[in-house]
C-alpha positions in Angstrom: 110.7 67.9 104.5 110.3 70.4 107.7 113.2 72.2 108.3 114.6 71.2 112.4 115.2 74.5 114.8 119.4 74.0 114.8 119.6 74.5 118.8 120.8 77.3 120.5 124.9 77.6 122.1 124.3 77.4 125.3 126.4 80.2 127.3 127.2 79.7 130.8 127.1 82.9 133.2 130.7 83.3 133.9 131.2 83.0 130.4 128.7 86.0 129.3 130.4 88.3 132.1 133.9 87.2 130.2 132.9 87.9 127.1 130.9 91.6 128.2 133.8 92.8 130.1 135.7 92.1 127.0 134.1 94.1 124.9 133.8 97.1 127.0 138.0 97.0 127.2 138.4 94.8 130.4 141.3 92.8 129.3 142.6 95.7 126.5 146.3 96.0 127.8 147.2 98.8 130.0 149.2 102.1 129.2 152.2 101.2 129.8 153.5 104.8 130.4 151.1 107.7 130.6 147.7 107.6 129.3 147.1 109.2 126.2 144.9 110.5 123.2 145.1 107.3 121.7 144.3 105.2 124.9 141.2 107.5 124.9 140.1 106.6 121.3 140.3 103.0 122.1 138.0 103.3 125.7 135.4 105.2 123.3 136.1 102.5 120.6 134.9 100.3 123.2 131.9 102.4 125.0 130.7 104.6 122.0 130.3 107.6 124.9 130.5 109.1 127.9 127.6 109.5 129.9 127.2 112.9 131.5 126.2 113.4 134.7 126.8 116.9 136.6 127.5 115.3 139.9 131.0 116.0 141.6 130.9 114.1 144.6 134.3 112.0 144.0 134.7 113.2 139.8 131.8 114.0 136.6 130.8 111.0 135.5 132.3 111.3 132.3 135.2 111.3 133.0 135.2 107.7 135.0 134.8 104.8 132.3 138.1 106.0 131.1 139.3 105.8 134.7 138.3 102.3 134.8 139.4 101.2 132.2 143.3 103.0 131.7 143.8 103.9 135.5 144.9 107.7 136.4 144.6 109.8 133.1 144.5 113.4 132.8 140.8 114.2 132.1 141.8 117.0 130.0 142.6 114.2 127.7 138.6 114.2 127.2 137.9 118.0 127.0 140.3 118.7 124.5 138.9 115.6 122.2 135.7 117.5 122.7 136.1 120.7 123.1 139.5 121.3 120.9 139.9 118.6 118.2 136.1 118.1 118.3 136.6 114.3 117.6 134.0 114.1 120.4 130.2 116.1 120.3 127.7 116.6 123.2 124.3 115.2 123.0 121.5 112.3 124.2 122.8 109.2 123.1 122.4 106.9 126.0 121.3 110.1 128.6 123.2 113.6 127.4 126.4 111.9 126.5 129.9 113.1 124.8 129.8 110.8 121.5 132.1 110.1 118.4 131.4 112.8 116.2 130.8 110.4 113.5 127.2 109.1 115.1 125.7 112.3 114.7 124.4 111.5 111.8 122.7 107.8 113.2 120.7 110.7 115.7 119.5 113.3 113.5 116.2 110.6 113.7 115.8 112.2 117.1 117.0 115.6 116.3 113.9 115.8 113.7 111.7 113.7 116.1 112.4 116.3 118.8 110.6 119.1 116.1 107.1 117.3 115.8 106.9 116.3 119.7 104.6 118.2 121.5 106.7 119.4 124.2 109.0 120.7 121.9 107.3 121.8 118.7 105.9 123.8 120.4 108.6 126.0 120.1 109.8 125.9 116.5 108.0 129.3 116.1 108.6 130.8 119.4 109.8 134.6 119.2 112.2 133.1 121.9 113.8 130.6 120.4 114.4 133.1 117.3 115.9 135.5 119.2 118.8 133.5 121.0 119.5 131.6 117.7 119.8 135.2 116.5 122.3 136.0 119.3 124.0 133.3 119.2 124.4 133.7 115.3 125.6 137.5 115.4 127.3 137.2 119.3 129.5 133.4 118.9 129.8 131.1 121.6 127.4 131.8 124.9 126.5 130.2 128.2 122.6 130.9 128.6 122.8 133.7 131.4 124.6 136.1 128.7 121.8 135.1 126.4 119.5 136.4 129.0 117.3 139.2 128.2 115.2 141.7 131.2 114.4 139.9 134.5 114.6 135.8 134.9 111.5 134.3 134.5 110.7 130.9 136.2 109.9 128.7 133.2 107.6 125.2 133.3 110.0 122.9 133.0 112.9 122.6 136.0 112.5 125.9 136.8 113.7 126.9 133.3 113.5 130.5 132.1 112.7 131.0 128.5 115.9 131.3 127.5 117.5 128.0 128.7 114.2 126.6 127.6 114.9 128.1 124.3 118.6 126.7 124.3 117.5 123.0 124.7 114.8 123.1 122.1 118.0 124.6 120.0 119.9 121.6 121.5 117.8 119.0 121.1 116.6 119.6 117.3 120.4 119.7 116.5 120.8 123.6 115.6 123.1 125.0 118.5 125.3 122.1 120.7 128.2 122.3 123.1 131.2 124.6 122.1 132.8 124.0 125.7 131.9 123.6 129.5 132.6 126.6 131.8 133.2 125.3 135.3 131.1 122.6 133.4 128.3 125.4 132.5 127.5 124.7 129.1 128.4 127.2 125.9 126.5 126.9 123.2 127.2 127.7 119.4 125.9 127.0 116.1 126.6 123.3 115.1 127.7 124.8 111.9 130.4 126.1 113.1 131.2 123.3 115.9 131.2 120.3 114.2 133.6 119.6 111.4 132.4 120.0 107.8 132.2 116.4 106.6 130.2 115.1 109.5 127.8 117.7 108.8 127.8 116.8 105.2 127.7 113.3 105.1 123.8 112.0 104.4 121.3 111.5 107.1 120.3 107.9 107.0 116.6 106.5 107.0 115.5 105.7 110.6 115.8 102.1 109.9 119.5 102.3 109.0 120.2 104.4 112.0 118.3 101.9 114.4 119.9 99.0 112.6 123.9 101.0 113.1 123.1 102.0 116.4 121.9 98.2 117.4 125.3 97.0 115.5 127.6 99.4 117.7 125.5 98.5 121.2 126.0 94.7 120.1 129.4 95.5 119.6 130.1 97.1 122.9 128.2 94.2 125.0 129.1 91.7 123.7 126.7 89.5 124.6 122.8 91.0 125.4 119.1 90.9 125.3 117.3 93.1 122.9 116.1 95.6 125.7 120.0 95.9 126.3 120.8 96.2 122.9 117.2 98.8 122.5 118.6 100.4 125.9 122.3 101.8 125.0 121.0 104.4 123.0 117.5 104.7 124.2 116.2 103.5 120.7 113.6 101.1 123.6 113.2 97.3 122.4 110.5 98.5 119.8 113.3 100.2 118.3 115.8 97.6 118.4 113.6 94.6 117.0 113.5 94.8 113.6 117.2 95.3 113.6 118.4 92.6 115.9 116.4 90.5 113.1 118.5 91.7 110.4 121.5 91.5 111.9 121.0 88.0 112.8 120.1 87.4 109.0 123.5 88.8 108.0 125.6 86.8 110.8 126.4 90.1 113.0 124.4 88.6 115.7 124.2 85.0 117.0 121.0 84.1 118.7 122.4 82.1 122.0 120.8 81.0 125.3 122.6 82.7 128.4 122.9 80.0 131.8 119.9 82.1 134.5 118.5 84.4 131.4 114.6 84.5 131.2 114.8 86.0 127.7 116.8 85.1 123.9 120.4 86.6 123.9 122.4 87.8 121.3 126.6 87.3 121.0 127.7 89.7 118.1 129.8 87.6 116.1 133.5 89.2 116.7 133.2 89.2 120.3 136.3 87.3 122.3 135.6 85.1 125.1 138.5 85.2 126.9 139.5 82.8 129.6 140.1 85.0 132.9 139.6 89.1 133.3 142.1 90.0 135.7 141.1 93.3 135.9 139.9 95.4 138.8 138.2 98.4 138.7 136.2 101.1 140.0 133.3 102.1 137.9 131.2 104.6 137.6 127.2 104.5 137.8 126.8 105.8 134.6 129.2 103.0 133.0 127.4 101.0 130.4 128.7 97.3 132.7 126.3 98.9 135.0 123.9 101.6 133.3 120.9 99.3 133.1 119.5 98.0 135.9 118.2 94.7 135.0 121.0 93.8 133.3 123.7 94.2 135.8 121.3 92.0 137.8 121.3 89.2 135.5 124.5 89.0 134.5 125.9 89.9 137.9 123.6 89.0 140.8 124.1 93.2 140.9 121.0 94.9 142.1 122.1 99.2 141.5 119.7 101.9 142.0 122.4 105.5 142.2 121.0 106.5 145.4 121.5 110.5 145.0 118.1 110.8 143.8 116.6 109.6 147.0 115.7 111.5 149.9 118.8 111.1 152.5 116.3 108.9 155.1 115.7 106.6 152.3 119.1 105.7 151.4 120.6 102.3 151.7 124.0 102.1 150.7 125.0 106.2 150.4 124.7 109.4 148.4 127.1 108.0 145.1 128.1 104.6 145.6 130.6 103.0 142.5 130.3 99.6 142.0 133.7 97.8 142.4 134.5 95.1 140.0 136.9 92.0 140.8 137.0 88.6 139.6 134.9 89.2 136.9 131.8 90.7 138.8 130.5 93.1 140.8 132.3 92.5 144.2 131.2 96.1 146.6 130.2 99.0 146.7 131.3 102.2 148.1 129.9 105.9 148.8 133.0 107.8 147.8 134.2 111.6 148.3 136.7 113.6 147.7 137.4 116.1 150.3 139.4 118.3 148.3 139.9 120.7 151.5 141.1 118.3 153.3 143.1 116.5 150.7 141.6 113.0 151.3 139.7 110.8 149.4 136.5 109.3 152.0 135.0 106.0 151.8 131.8 106.9 153.6 130.4 103.6 153.3 131.8 100.1 152.0 129.5 97.3 151.2 130.6 93.4 150.5 127.8 91.7 148.2 126.2 89.1 149.0 128.5 85.1 147.7 132.2 87.5 147.9 135.2 87.1 150.1 135.2 90.2 152.7 138.9 89.7 152.8 139.6 89.2 149.1 138.0 92.0 147.9 139.0 94.6 150.5 142.4 93.3 149.5 141.8 94.6 146.2 139.7 97.5 146.9 142.9 99.1 148.6 145.3 99.6 146.1 141.9 100.8 143.9 140.6 103.3 146.1 144.8 104.7 146.7 145.2 104.8 143.2 141.4 106.9 142.3 142.7 108.8 145.8 146.7 109.6 143.9 144.3 110.2 140.3 142.2 112.9 142.5 145.3 114.7 143.7 144.5 113.7 147.3 147.0 112.4 149.8 145.3 109.8 152.0 142.5 107.7 151.7 139.9 107.5 155.1 137.2 104.8 155.7 134.8 105.9 157.8 132.8 102.8 159.7 129.6 102.0 157.4 128.6 99.6 155.9 129.1 95.5 155.7 132.8 96.1 154.7 134.3 99.2 156.3 135.7 97.1 159.2 137.5 94.4 156.7 138.3 97.2 154.6 140.5 99.4 156.9 142.1 96.6 158.5 143.4 96.0 155.3 144.4 99.6 154.6 146.7 99.5 157.4 148.2 96.3 156.1 
């Protein structure tokens, strides 16, 4: 007898949003008092990583997801977990990221792959690489500047010189890692002297097992997702995620579903929570997992988002560093923020409401979020500049 396929469970778009936001920690209880390491660890347990970016016009990207989920906190908690307690390490996760050290074995395939890629592999026997490795071994933790010998010469990649190129090769292949940061400058050391011994001694999984575990983590973090979403989370791409998804469907950990309006199959994490409501408003980092994949943000929230820091000023539409604003279970606005530390104010250089959202309702929720952000940054006031279709309503709400 021919087996009739079981019809896929249908999930409405609002339900998919609630599942996704719960998976990312937006239904977890807010701290009753001061935020401590336990709360930060809980966020990492949801996101699995914090993406790093150097732009500091408002606040550096890796501190923002914790703020979005917990409110104002001491960013030193993240630094201590990474550079003192060694619970986190820097490597290429989604992009450059802080990741739990337990994930290091799952990323060794990426380190091995780098050794054989043409643009990195040609450095394997470079005398500059040997020299930099020896300098770190003998001299201890150091920044790129202190490792340079002779006059600086322009390199071929992003104006990197030979020393910086050698360091990045050693970093991507896993021989060195970030020991600490000094004014955001990366201080390097040999990985064997930085990461916990038990992590380094853990067996290296096969690429197939590593991909399956990474997709499992991505599925748990996203709640409901397509194969491209799952492949993008740790940048193993759709081709790397396809077989692990099949394996996880076979094991019952992923459940095939049909999400309203999605043009491709979706998969529900078997333990995903479906809350009745998500009562949370939050400013999001441009590099938050909620919005970092443009196609997912568009399908899930109708939010067409591209950060414009890489766009020439005359071509920018919304602003240099626009943060999405999560409210009422969707992304309702975007604000271009700048921490003007000299003047002691948080500048809202532009504010825009998303189509279909009530400007007054959004502004009423956004004002306290902006004030909380200013307090977090140690700024005394919020200044709303008259640019964007939400700016006037936002300014009125701020005066009330």
